[in-house]
C-alpha positions as CSV (number, residue, x, y, z in Angstrom):
1,X,17.2,9.5,2.7
2,X,16.2,8.7,6.2
3,X,17.9,5.6,7.6
4,X,16.8,4.3,11.1
5,X,16.3,1.0,12.9
6,X,13.0,0.5,14.7
7,X,11.0,-2.3,16.4
8,X,7.8,-0.8,15.7
9,X,6.1,0.7,12.4
10,X,7.5,4.0,11.3
11,X,7.4,6.5,8.1
12,X,10.5,6.3,5.9
13,X,11.3,9.4,3.8
14,X,12.6,8.1,0.7
15,X,14.0,11.3,-0.7
16,X,14.6,14.8,0.7
17,X,11.5,16.2,2.5
18,X,9.9,19.2,0.8
19,X,7.0,20.3,3.2
20,X,5.7,22.7,0.5
21,X,4.4,19.7,-1.5
22,X,1.4,17.6,-0.6
23,X,2.1,14.9,1.8
24,X,2.2,11.3,0.2
25,X,1.6,8.3,2.4
26,X,2.6,5.1,0.7
27,X,1.4,1.7,2.2
28,X,3.4,-1.1,0.8
29,X,2.7,-4.8,0.0
30,X,2.6,-7.7,2.6
31,X,6.3,-8.8,2.1
32,X,7.8,-5.4,2.1
33,X,9.7,-5.5,5.3
34,X,12.7,-3.8,3.8
35,X,13.1,-0.5,2.0
36,X,14.9,-1.0,-1.3
37,X,11.6,-2.0,-3.3
38,X,10.0,1.0,-1.9
39,X,12.5,3.3,-3.4
40,X,11.7,1.8,-6.7
41,X,7.9,1.9,-6.5
42,X,7.8,5.4,-5.3
43,X,10.6,6.8,-7.7
44,X,9.6,10.0,-9.5
45,X,6.9,11.1,-6.9
46,X,9.3,13.5,-5.3
47,X,8.8,15.8,-8.2
48,X,5.4,16.8,-6.7
49,X,5.0,15.0,-3.4
50,X,6.7,14.9,0.1
51,X,6.7,11.2,0.3
52,X,6.5,8.9,3.4
53,X,6.4,5.1,3.1
54,X,5.1,3.1,6.0
55,X,7.6,0.4,7.1
56,X,6.6,-2.6,9.2
57,X,9.8,-4.2,10.8
58,X,10.2,-8.0,9.8
59,X,9.5,-9.3,13.3
60,X,6.6,-6.8,13.9
61,X,3.2,-8.8,14.4
62,X,0.9,-5.8,14.4
63,X,-2.8,-6.3,14.0
64,X,-5.0,-4.4,11.6
65,X,-6.3,-2.1,14.4
66,X,-2.8,-1.3,15.6
67,X,-1.5,-0.6,12.1
68,X,-4.7,1.7,11.3
69,X,-3.8,3.6,14.5
70,X,-0.2,3.9,13.5
71,X,-0.8,5.2,10.0
72,X,-3.3,7.8,11.6
73,X,-1.0,8.7,14.3
74,X,2.1,9.1,11.9
75,X,0.3,11.0,9.5
76,X,-1.0,13.5,12.1
77,X,2.5,13.9,13.3
78,X,3.7,14.9,9.8
79,X,0.8,17.4,9.3
80,X,1.5,19.0,12.7
81,X,4.8,19.9,11.4
82,X,3.7,22.3,8.8
83,X,3.3,26.0,9.5
84,X,0.1,26.5,11.4
85,X,-1.5,28.5,8.5
86,X,-1.6,25.3,6.5
87,X,-3.2,23.3,9.1
88,X,-6.8,22.9,10.1
89,X,-8.7,20.6,12.5
90,X,-11.2,18.2,11.3
91,X,-13.7,16.5,13.5
92,X,-13.3,12.7,13.0
93,X,-13.3,9.8,15.4
94,X,-10.4,11.8,17.1
95,X,-9.0,15.1,16.1
96,X,-6.6,14.9,13.2
97,X,-4.8,17.5,11.4
98,X,-5.3,18.2,7.8
99,X,-3.9,20.4,5.0
100,X,-5.9,23.4,4.4
101,X,-4.4,24.4,0.9
102,X,-3.0,21.2,-0.4
103,X,-4.3,17.6,-0.7
104,X,-3.0,14.7,1.5
105,X,-2.7,11.5,-0.5
106,X,-3.1,7.9,0.7
107,X,-1.7,5.2,-1.6
108,X,-2.1,1.5,-0.7
109,X,-0.5,-1.3,-2.8
110,X,-1.7,-4.9,-2.5
111,X,-1.7,-5.7,1.3
112,X,-1.3,-1.9,1.7
113,X,-4.5,-1.4,-0.3
114,X,-6.4,-3.3,2.5
115,X,-4.6,-1.2,5.1
116,X,-5.7,1.9,3.3
117,X,-9.3,0.7,3.3
118,X,-9.1,0.2,7.3
119,X,-7.6,3.7,7.5
120,X,-10.3,5.1,5.6
121,X,-12.9,3.2,7.7
122,X,-11.8,4.7,10.8
123,X,-10.5,8.0,9.7
124,X,-12.6,8.9,6.6
125,X,-11.6,12.6,6.7
126,X,-7.6,12.3,7.3
127,X,-7.0,11.8,3.5
128,X,-8.3,14.0,0.6
129,X,-7.1,11.8,-2.2
130,X,-7.0,7.9,-2.2
131,X,-5.1,5.6,-4.6
132,X,-5.4,1.7,-4.5
133,X,-3.1,-0.3,-6.6
134,X,-3.9,-4.1,-7.1
135,X,-5.8,-4.1,-3.7
136,X,-5.6,-7.4,-1.9
137,X,-9.1,-6.7,-0.6
138,X,-10.0,-9.8,-3.1
139,X,-7.7,-12.3,-1.3
140,X,-10.7,-14.0,0.6
141,X,-12.2,-14.6,-2.6
142,X,-9.5,-16.8,-4.2
143,X,-9.9,-20.3,-2.8
144,X,-6.4,-21.7,-3.4
145,X,-4.8,-18.5,-1.7
146,X,-7.1,-19.2,1.4
147,X,-6.2,-22.9,1.5
148,X,-2.6,-22.2,1.1
149,X,-2.7,-19.7,3.8
150,X,-4.3,-22.2,6.2
151,X,-1.6,-24.8,5.3
152,X,1.2,-22.3,5.6
153,X,1.9,-23.1,9.3
154,X,2.7,-26.6,8.4
155,X,5.1,-25.6,5.9
156,X,8.8,-26.8,6.6
157,X,11.2,-24.0,6.8
158,X,13.4,-25.0,4.1
159,X,10.3,-25.1,1.6
160,X,9.4,-21.6,2.9
161,X,12.7,-20.3,1.7
162,X,12.4,-22.1,-1.8
163,X,8.8,-20.8,-2.2
164,X,9.8,-17.2,-2.0
165,X,11.8,-18.0,-5.4
166,X,8.7,-19.8,-6.7
167,X,6.4,-17.2,-5.9
168,X,8.2,-14.6,-8.1
169,X,6.5,-15.3,-11.4
170,X,3.2,-14.9,-9.7
171,X,4.0,-11.6,-8.4
172,X,5.4,-10.0,-11.3
173,X,6.0,-10.5,-15.1
174,X,9.6,-11.0,-14.8
175,X,10.3,-10.0,-18.5
176,X,9.0,-6.4,-17.5
177,X,11.6,-5.8,-14.6
178,X,15.0,-4.9,-14.5
179,X,17.7,-7.0,-13.0
180,X,18.0,-4.5,-9.9
181,X,14.3,-4.6,-9.4
182,X,14.2,-8.4,-9.5
183,X,16.8,-8.6,-6.8
184,X,15.1,-6.0,-4.7
185,X,11.7,-7.8,-5.2
186,X,13.4,-11.4,-4.2
187,X,15.1,-9.8,-1.2
188,X,11.9,-8.3,0.0
189,X,9.7,-11.2,-0.1
190,X,12.4,-13.6,1.4
191,X,13.2,-11.2,4.2
192,X,10.1,-11.9,6.6
193,X,10.4,-14.4,9.1
194,X,8.0,-17.3,8.6
195,X,6.1,-16.3,11.8
196,X,5.6,-12.7,10.1
197,X,4.6,-14.0,6.8
198,X,2.0,-16.5,8.5
199,X,0.4,-13.7,10.5
200,X,0.2,-11.3,7.7
201,X,-1.5,-14.3,5.6
202,X,-4.0,-14.6,8.5
203,X,-4.7,-10.7,8.4
204,X,-5.5,-11.2,4.8
205,X,-7.6,-14.1,5.1
206,X,-9.6,-12.6,7.9
207,X,-9.7,-9.1,6.2
208,X,-13.2,-7.4,6.2
209,X,-14.5,-3.8,5.9
210,X,-17.7,-1.8,6.6
211,X,-18.8,-1.1,2.8
212,X,-21.5,1.3,4.0
213,X,-19.0,3.5,5.9
214,X,-16.7,3.4,2.6
215,X,-19.6,4.4,0.5
216,X,-20.1,7.7,2.4
217,X,-16.6,8.8,1.4
218,X,-16.7,11.6,-1.2
219,X,-12.9,12.1,-1.7
220,X,-11.6,11.4,-5.2
221,X,-10.3,7.7,-5.4
222,X,-8.2,6.2,-8.1
223,X,-8.2,2.4,-8.7
224,X,-5.3,0.9,-10.6
225,X,-5.0,-2.8,-11.6
226,X,-2.6,-5.0,-13.4
227,X,-4.7,-6.7,-16.3
228,X,-2.0,-9.8,-16.1
229,X,-2.1,-10.0,-12.2
230,X,-1.7,-13.7,-11.7
231,X,-2.0,-13.7,-8.0
232,X,-5.4,-11.8,-7.5
233,X,-8.2,-10.8,-9.7
234,X,-7.2,-7.2,-9.4
235,X,-9.0,-5.9,-12.6
236,X,-12.5,-7.4,-11.3
237,X,-11.7,-6.0,-7.7
238,X,-11.3,-2.4,-9.2
239,X,-14.9,-2.7,-10.5
240,X,-16.1,-3.9,-7.1
241,X,-14.4,-1.1,-5.3
242,X,-15.6,1.3,-7.8
243,X,-19.3,0.3,-7.1
244,X,-18.6,1.2,-3.5
245,X,-17.0,4.5,-3.8
246,X,-18.9,7.5,-5.0
247,X,-16.1,9.4,-6.8
248,X,-13.7,6.9,-8.4
249,X,-12.1,6.3,-11.5
250,X,-10.3,3.1,-12.9
251,X,-6.9,2.7,-14.6
252,X,-6.1,-0.7,-16.1
253,X,-2.4,-1.5,-17.1
254,X,-2.8,-4.0,-20.0
255,X,0.5,-5.7,-19.6
256,X,1.3,-5.4,-16.0
257,X,1.2,-8.1,-13.1
258,X,0.7,-7.9,-9.6
259,X,3.9,-6.0,-8.5
260,X,3.3,-3.4,-11.4
261,X,5.3,-0.5,-9.8
262,X,8.6,-2.4,-10.1
263,X,8.0,-2.8,-13.9
264,X,10.3,-0.7,-16.3
265,X,7.5,1.0,-18.3
266,X,5.4,1.8,-15.1
267,X,5.8,5.0,-13.2
268,X,3.2,5.8,-10.4
269,X,3.7,9.7,-10.8
270,X,3.2,9.4,-14.7
271,X,0.0,7.5,-13.9
272,X,-1.2,10.1,-11.7
273,X,-0.5,12.8,-14.3
274,X,-2.4,11.0,-16.9
275,X,-5.4,10.6,-14.7
276,X,-5.3,14.2,-13.7
277,X,-4.9,13.2,-10.1
278,X,-1.9,15.5,-9.1
């Protein structure tokens, strides 16, 4: 495992790197400023992928555009480490490297789903397979979330800390996650400073995307939703996104909540196998 302290976004390798496997870039949810939850969410993927998790430090107030550039740049750096026979150049907004013989996966969960859409808008040729899990691109269509994000700056610091505990049942079906996962989830959502949480809520509220650009993407897209998501209308959002992407398929997890990847019976690698997406 890779351990480092940075004051800017970086890629975390959750398991030993295996450059012979396809690169898998995981973009986590809004509150995941730590790493423990990412280890749980990506467990098992190392069987077939070279996994990188995008880490945004707790005090980093990066904009959508800056995060998009960071993801593209970090991905290019990883691809350029490959032997030259495995690399080709692709014309995009700028030159990026892409595997010639193996797909490059982009996976965004919740807030990370929005970031994935931003990356695809700017760098449509960088990734060859895309996975969106409970994408938070529906945030602005949920009135109480929008109102809450507007009132959030006026929330007393003490209540902000308490609200992390209160929000757990909205994020996950607590009966379906282990004590260790519960602890990691709580630690993750309570670790971000209030200023950081406020900035990321603002990003969610202001999120928009050029659907015409996304509709030109022909790469396979897998849309995953927890049917019992209490936070966002994720199932409906998969159908909306499916109408945009030309080559998409939907998987609905019938008993899962928003933070579905930490649930006992949910394993992302197994889902990808069942969808013939590996």
